[in-house]
C-alpha positions, 0 to 999 in steps of 0.5 A: 466471508469477504466475498459475501459481506463486502458486496453487501455493504457496497450495495447497502451504501449505494442504497443509502444515497438519496436518489436526487443526490445520486442523479445530480452527481451523475449529471455533474460527472457526465458533464466533466467526462464529456468536456474532457476536462481533467480534475486535479488538485494539489491535495490529490497530487500530494496524496498520490505521492504519499501513497506511492512513497509508502508502497515503495517503502513497503516493497523495499522493506520486504526486499531487504527482509528477503535478503535482496539488498543487505543479506549480510549487513551484520557480518560483512566488515565495513558495512555499518547498518543501524543496530535496530535493523541488524539486531538478532531479535529483529532479524529473527522476527523478520525471518519468521514473518517472511518465511512463507514469502521468502523460503530461502531465509529458513 
């Protein structure tokens, strides 16, 4: 489905842009590129930082669910983790969700 629908929607979106607007934007883009000026804004930097932080959080969550960091967080004495992360229900659901990715959890 996606191999057909997505390219079709991209072509449709490009055709909906008026030719005069597309030509003006292309001219401005070529001017910026040929001058060597880099476009950066504080909002762009903040958005990039948030995106990187979210990806890192997702990666760490997956690694923790696979047992890379705290595989025995609930059973090792002296290591206290938040009850939500070490509750049997959370651990069971995480194992079921990530079992295709981390087969050693089964």
